[in-house]
Structures are given as structure tokens and as C-alpha cells.
N, C-alpha and C positions, 0 to 999 in steps of 0.2 A: 503494500499499499504506499503511496505517497509520502512523504514524512508530514506534509499539513495533514492530513486526513488524520495520520497517527498524532500530531498534536490536538486537533479538534477533541479525537475522543479521548485523548488522555484531559483536557478541559471539563470535557462534560463527565467525567469521572469523578474528579475531583469537586465540581458543583454536585454530584451528587451523593457521594459521603459526607459532603459539607453541614447541606442543607439538610439531608436527612438524619443526621446526629443528633438536630437539636429537636426534633419529634420525640424521642422519647421525654425528655427535658420536660415538654411543656405539659405531654399529656399524665404523667406521674407529680408535677406541680398541682396539676387542677383536680379533676372531679376524680381521677381514677384513684388516687392515693394518699396524697398527703395534704389538698386542699389550702397550699399558699395562695393561687391565686383563681379569682372567680373563672365561673363558667362563660361569663361575657370576655372575658382577658384572654381564657384557653382557647374559646373559638377565633377572637380576633387573630391571634397567635399564629394559631394554624393555619388561617386562608391565608394570612402574610408567606408563610412557608410553602404554601402550597402553587403561590404565584412567583416567588422566587425560584422553586423549584422549575416548574413548568415553564413560564415565561422566558426562566433566565435561561435554559435549554433551548428552546424555539430561538431564542435573541443570539445564541452563541450559532446555531447552525445557520440564521438566516448571515449576522456577519461572519461565518465563514466562507459563506455561499457568494455573498456579494464582493466580498476581499480577493477570493481565488480564480474569477474568473477575469 
């Protein structure tokens, strides 16, 4: 595979690992376990993480396609 494609997948891997690492902390801090944050805050933080993970991944791919051609 081209080096640029390998770099894209490496960046996508880092994004996924980093963002998905925050999910358990938020869930355990909320309703599931410790009740340190309100359910509204938990829902908001999970929505933000969803946006970062999904839109971030799509953004990286779009930027890669736009700059590689």
C-alpha cells in the first residue's frame, strides 16, 4: 500500500483508540457505577465523543482524499 494510505490508517487508528478510551470513564462516572456526573452530563459527553469519533474519522478521510489527488 502507498505510504500515504498507511499514514491515513495509522491516524485513524490513533483517533479510534484515543477517543474510544474515554467512553468507559464517562460511563463509569455516570449512571452505571459511581454517579459522579449527572445523567444529562453523561449523555452530553457521550454525544460529543460520538461526534468526535465519527466526524473526526470522516474528516481525516476527506482531507486525505482531497490532498492526495
